[in-house]
DRENDRENVO-466263 format. One record per residue (C-alpha): residue number from 1; x, y, z; residue in three letters. Coordinates in steps of 0.5 Angstrom, whole numbers, padded with zeros to 4 digits. Each point is the difference from the previous one (the first is absolute). Example, Ala and Ser with C-alpha at 12.3 -4.5 7.8 and 13.67 -1.06 7.14 Angstrom:
# residues 2
[1, [0025, -0009, 0016], ALA],
[2, [0002, 0007, -0002], SER],
END
This chain:
# residues 257
[1, [-0039, -0005, 0059], MET],
[2, [-0003, 0004, -0003], THR],
[3, [0000, 0008, 0004], LEU],
[4, [-0004, 0005, 0001], LYS],
[5, [-0001, 0007, -0005], ALA],
[6, [-0004, 0005, 0000], ASN],
[7, [-0004, 0000, -0009], VAL],
[8, [-0004, 0006, -0002], SER],
[9, [-0002, 0001, -0007], GLY],
[10, [-0003, -0005, -0005], TYR],
[11, [0002, 0002, -0007], GLY],
[12, [0004, -0006, -0005], PRO],
[13, [0007, 0004, 0002], ARG],
[14, [0003, -0004, 0006], ARG],
[15, [0005, 0002, 0004], VAL],
[16, [0004, -0002, 0007], LEU],
[17, [0003, 0004, 0003], PHE],
[18, [0007, -0001, 0005], LEU],
[19, [0002, 0005, 0005], HIS],
[20, [0008, 0000, 0003], GLY],
[21, [0003, -0002, 0007], TRP],
[22, [-0003, 0006, 0003], LEU],
[23, [-0006, 0000, -0001], SER],
[24, [-0007, -0004, -0001], ASP],
[25, [-0005, 0001, -0006], HIS],
[26, [-0002, 0006, 0002], HIS],
[27, [0006, 0004, -0002], VAL],
[28, [-0004, -0001, -0007], PHE],
[29, [-0006, 0003, 0004], ASP],
[30, [0000, 0007, -0003], THR],
[31, [0000, -0002, -0009], ILE],
[32, [-0004, -0006, 0000], VAL],
[33, [-0007, 0003, 0001], PRO],
[34, [0003, 0005, -0006], CYS],
[35, [-0001, -0007, -0004], PHE],
[36, [-0007, 0000, -0004], SER],
[37, [-0004, -0006, 0004], GLN],
[38, [-0002, -0002, -0007], ALA],
[39, [0007, -0001, -0003], GLU],
[40, [0003, -0003, 0005], PHE],
[41, [0000, -0004, 0006], THR],
[42, [0005, 0000, 0004], ILE],
[43, [0004, -0005, 0005], ALA],
[44, [0004, 0003, 0006], GLN],
[45, [0004, -0005, 0004], MET],
[46, [0002, 0000, 0007], ASP],
[47, [0007, -0004, 0000], PHE],
[48, [0000, -0005, 0005], ARG],
[49, [0000, 0004, 0007], GLY],
[50, [-0002, 0006, -0002], TYR],
[51, [-0007, 0004, 0000], GLY],
[52, [-0005, -0006, -0001], LEU],
[53, [0004, -0005, 0001], ASN],
[54, [0005, 0003, 0005], ARG],
[55, [-0003, -0004, 0006], ALA],
[56, [-0002, -0007, -0003], ALA],
[57, [0006, -0002, -0005], VAL],
[58, [0006, -0001, 0001], THR],
[59, [0005, -0003, -0005], GLY],
[60, [0007, -0001, -0002], THR],
[61, [0000, 0007, -0003], TYR],
[62, [0003, -0001, -0007], SER],
[63, [-0002, 0003, -0007], VAL],
[64, [-0001, -0007, -0002], ASP],
[65, [-0005, 0000, 0006], GLU],
[66, [-0003, 0006, -0002], ILE],
[67, [0000, -0001, -0007], ALA],
[68, [-0004, -0007, 0001], LYS],
[69, [-0005, 0004, 0005], ASP],
[70, [-0001, 0005, -0006], ALA],
[71, [-0001, -0005, -0005], LEU],
[72, [-0006, -0004, 0005], ASP],
[73, [-0004, 0006, 0001], LEU],
[74, [0000, 0002, -0008], CYS],
[75, [-0002, -0008, 0000], ASP],
[76, [-0006, 0001, 0006], LEU],
[77, [-0002, 0006, -0005], LEU],
[78, [0000, -0003, -0006], GLY],
[79, [0005, 0004, -0003], TRP],
[80, [0004, -0003, -0007], GLN],
[81, [0003, 0005, -0001], GLU],
[82, [0002, 0006, 0004], PHE],
[83, [0004, 0007, 0000], GLN],
[84, [0003, 0001, 0006], VAL],
[85, [0003, 0006, 0003], VAL],
[86, [0005, 0000, 0006], GLY],
[87, [0004, 0005, 0004], HIS],
[88, [0008, -0002, 0003], SER],
[89, [-0001, -0006, 0002], MET],
[90, [-0005, -0003, -0004], GLY],
[91, [0004, 0002, -0007], GLY],
[92, [0004, -0006, 0002], MET],
[93, [-0006, -0004, 0002], VAL],
[94, [-0003, 0002, -0008], ILE],
[95, [0006, -0003, -0004], GLN],
[96, [-0001, -0007, 0006], LYS],
[97, [-0007, 0000, -0002], MET],
[98, [0002, 0000, -0007], ALA],
[99, [0005, -0005, 0000], LEU],
[100, [-0005, -0005, 0004], GLN],
[101, [-0006, 0001, -0005], ALA],
[102, [0003, 0002, -0006], PRO],
[103, [-0005, 0004, -0005], GLY],
[104, [-0005, 0002, 0006], ARG],
[105, [0003, 0006, 0001], VAL],
[106, [-0002, 0004, -0006], THR],
[107, [0003, 0007, 0003], SER],
[108, [0004, 0003, 0006], ALA],
[109, [0001, 0006, 0002], VAL],
[110, [0006, 0001, 0006], ALA],
[111, [0000, 0005, 0004], ALA],
[112, [0007, 0003, 0003], THR],
[113, [0001, -0008, 0000], PRO],
[114, [0005, -0005, 0004], VAL],
[115, [0003, -0003, -0007], PRO],
[116, [0000, -0008, 0000], ALA],
[117, [0008, 0001, 0003], SER],
[118, [-0003, 0003, 0006], GLY],
[119, [0003, 0006, 0004], PHE],
[120, [0006, -0003, 0003], PRO],
[121, [0002, 0004, 0006], VAL],
[122, [0006, -0001, 0004], ASP],
[123, [0000, -0002, 0009], ASP],
[124, [0000, 0007, 0001], GLY],
[125, [-0006, 0002, -0005], THR],
[126, [-0003, -0007, 0003], ARG],
[127, [0000, 0001, 0007], THR],
[128, [-0003, 0007, 0000], PHE],
[129, [-0006, -0003, -0004], PHE],
[130, [-0001, -0005, 0006], GLU],
[131, [-0001, 0005, 0004], THR],
[132, [-0005, 0003, -0003], ALA],
[133, [-0004, -0006, 0001], ALA],
[134, [-0001, 0004, 0007], ASP],
[135, [0003, 0006, 0000], ASP],
[136, [-0004, 0006, -0003], ASP],
[137, [0004, 0006, -0001], SER],
[138, [0005, -0007, -0004], ALA],
[139, [-0006, -0001, -0005], LEU],
[140, [-0002, 0007, 0000], THR],
[141, [0008, 0002, -0002], ALA],
[142, [-0001, -0006, -0006], ILE],
[143, [-0006, 0004, -0002], PHE],
[144, [0004, 0006, 0000], ASN],
[145, [0005, -0003, -0004], THR],
[146, [-0005, -0003, -0005], LEU],
[147, [-0004, 0006, -0001], THR],
[148, [0006, 0005, -0002], GLY],
[149, [0000, 0004, 0006], GLU],
[150, [-0005, 0004, -0003], ARG],
[151, [-0006, 0000, 0005], TYR],
[152, [-0002, 0003, 0007], SER],
[153, [0001, -0005, 0007], SER],
[154, [-0007, -0001, 0000], SER],
[155, [-0002, -0004, -0007], PHE],
[156, [0006, -0004, 0001], LEU],
[157, [-0002, -0002, 0008], GLU],
[158, [-0007, -0002, -0004], GLY],
[159, [0004, -0005, -0004], LEU],
[160, [0002, -0001, 0006], THR],
[161, [-0006, -0002, 0003], ALA],
[162, [-0003, -0003, -0006], ALA],
[163, [0006, -0005, 0000], ALA],
[164, [0000, -0002, 0007], ARG],
[165, [-0008, -0001, -0001], GLY],
[166, [0001, -0004, -0005], ALA],
[167, [0005, -0005, 0000], ILE],
[168, [0002, -0005, 0006], SER],
[169, [0007, -0001, 0002], ARG],
[170, [0001, -0006, -0001], GLU],
[171, [-0002, 0002, -0008], ALA],
[172, [0005, 0007, 0001], PHE],
[173, [0005, -0004, 0001], LEU],
[174, [-0001, -0007, -0004], GLY],
[175, [-0001, 0004, -0007], TYR],
[176, [0005, 0005, 0001], LEU],
[177, [0006, -0006, 0000], ARG],
[178, [-0005, -0002, -0007], THR],
[179, [0002, 0006, -0004], TRP],
[180, [0007, 0001, 0002], THR],
[181, [0002, -0006, 0000], THR],
[182, [-0004, -0003, -0007], THR],
[183, [0003, -0001, -0007], ASP],
[184, [-0004, -0003, -0005], PHE],
[185, [0003, 0005, -0006], SER],
[186, [0002, -0006, -0004], ALA],
[187, [-0007, -0003, 0000], GLU],
[188, [-0003, 0007, -0003], VAL],
[189, [0003, 0001, -0006], GLY],
[190, [-0006, -0005, -0003], SER],
[191, [-0005, 0005, 0002], ILE],
[192, [-0003, 0002, -0006], GLY],
[193, [-0005, 0004, 0004], THR],
[194, [-0001, 0008, -0002], PRO],
[195, [0002, 0004, 0006], VAL],
[196, [0000, 0008, 0001], LEU],
[197, [0005, 0001, 0007], VAL],
[198, [-0003, 0005, 0003], ILE],
[199, [0007, 0004, 0003], GLY],
[200, [0000, 0006, 0005], GLY],
[201, [0005, 0005, 0000], ALA],
[202, [0002, 0001, 0006], THR],
[203, [-0001, -0007, 0003], ASP],
[204, [0007, 0000, 0004], ASN],
[205, [-0001, -0007, -0001], ALA],
[206, [-0003, -0003, -0006], LEU],
[207, [0001, 0005, -0004], GLY],
[208, [0001, 0001, -0008], PRO],
[209, [0007, -0002, -0001], GLU],
[210, [-0001, -0006, 0005], PHE],
[211, [-0006, -0002, -0005], LEU],
[212, [0005, 0001, -0006], LYS],
[213, [0004, -0005, 0002], GLU],
[214, [-0005, -0005, 0002], THR],
[215, [-0007, 0000, -0002], TYR],
[216, [0002, 0003, -0008], LEU],
[217, [0006, -0005, 0001], LYS],
[218, [-0003, -0006, 0002], GLN],
[219, [-0007, 0000, -0003], LEU],
[220, [-0001, 0000, -0008], PRO],
[221, [-0007, 0004, -0001], ASN],
[222, [0002, 0004, 0006], ALA],
[223, [-0001, 0008, -0001], LEU],
[224, [0001, 0006, 0005], LEU],
[225, [-0005, 0006, 0002], HIS],
[226, [0004, 0005, 0005], VAL],
[227, [-0004, 0004, 0005], ILE],
[228, [0004, 0006, 0001], GLU],
[229, [-0003, 0003, 0007], HIS],
[230, [-0001, -0006, 0002], SER],
[231, [0004, -0006, 0005], GLY],
[232, [-0003, -0007, 0001], HIS],
[233, [-0007, 0001, 0002], TYR],
[234, [-0003, 0003, -0007], PRO],
[235, [-0006, -0002, 0002], MET],
[236, [0001, 0005, 0006], LEU],
[237, [0004, 0005, -0001], GLU],
[238, [-0004, 0002, -0008], VAL],
[239, [-0006, -0005, -0001], PRO],
[240, [-0003, 0004, -0006], PRO],
[241, [0006, -0001, -0004], GLU],
[242, [0002, -0008, 0003], PHE],
[243, [-0008, -0001, -0002], PHE],
[244, [0001, 0003, -0006], GLY],
[245, [0006, -0004, -0002], ILE],
[246, [-0003, -0006, 0002], VAL],
[247, [-0006, 0000, -0002], GLU],
[248, [0003, 0002, -0008], THR],
[249, [0004, -0006, 0000], PHE],
[250, [-0006, -0004, 0002], LEU],
[251, [-0004, 0001, -0006], ARG],
[252, [0005, -0001, -0004], HIS],
[253, [0004, -0006, 0001], GLU],
[254, [-0008, -0002, 0002], GLY],
[255, [-0004, 0002, -0008], LYS],
[256, [-0001, -0007, -0002], ARG],
[257, [-0005, -0001, 0007], ILE],
END
């Protein structure tokens, strides 16, 4: 099955953007227009149950399924080799894609990402996350934690409203299970793809220390860059800085194009 995606630009540098658990492809809308259309072709994919694919597409909601869907999309676009930018759960997907199709992902940016070992939670935390499928106040509290408890209630409530409009309830709960229970970290040591890992200093969940203990130990070719004044959503919290870091890396690692 080929999922719907938003495609822009016509340049030779081909980049697939993958969102996270609590957002759809629109999370990148602030930075995507900054890329040169003559230099980059960008595909913003929505996972099953999200955004453009919210109403019509269901599935198992596994990381293997997302990776296969992403590779199928790249096949449809005629992309044999490409770069990937993945946010949060999308960072986990990057690694599964590299395992499923060695050599096709030439380099990647994993922004405040979930590692291949997942993000295990205790029963109480899981129950709270599950209540956020229906309870706006619980979902807003999650956004507050992820962004370092630094923003106004209006900003956090805006994130909650966007998430409600982007994600089906089934997908919300299905992918919660995926990123909290999946572990394929024993496999990723074979991945030679250059990966820039971006951490947010005020991310109270997947912060820099967590990324050092996971990504930098699990992947042989990973480099960590920490953004000091950002939490889990640097593309929304500090878009110009985030864009500059991502664009520089994509150009450097894509210099042979």
